[in-house]
Steps between C-alpha positions, in 0.01 A plus 500: 500500500491687169682829468275799459629717213264800498713706738834411361678807355785319334536181308789261514660475159574158364860388480491524123402868489740639762728759339382424145348791319198428273529497126327835471740655755795353317379648171450843664851488649660378178344783294626759752843341514520495120426873484766564769762296324444676164513843664818423699668332208441804278615749756807293606608467137469877449684567828781270389540709182557824689870586505539615859719218635203284599367739763149512356500124445584436860221729617253332266617156617444612860143613414436171322616301802282713729195447282557126484535479881179690537329275245627188677360626831164570338482156337608315813254687725192462279549219247136394477317826438717794374322831509506737211738723706736205554505424125556872421796517739649186333446646155603859558713481821816542297361824350438628853835388639713620213460880542550468874811292469643722224435824690642370827790330328607798298472733802711264705747454221532873448553591864730211580756593234 
């Protein structure tokens, strides 16, 4: 008996396509990742030049790690069809995380000493 497909809500992916993002999705992700790497490289180099004993560099590195963890979660959860919001978070997540980490870090550093 032939399978009736009109009421099927999901399709079974082929073994070749499981977990493999399409070329368009890869291109979108790679552009967003390139922007993020350039931003973070620039800020981390500037933070390394600040003569405060490496405090600012540690906070910037923490923000970079947080943004990459967030980007990794986004890429792993939706590798096939990233939304514009996903790509914006990958691109500019560091810019969002940096002020939060700096503010919290400097407050903690100030009150702990």
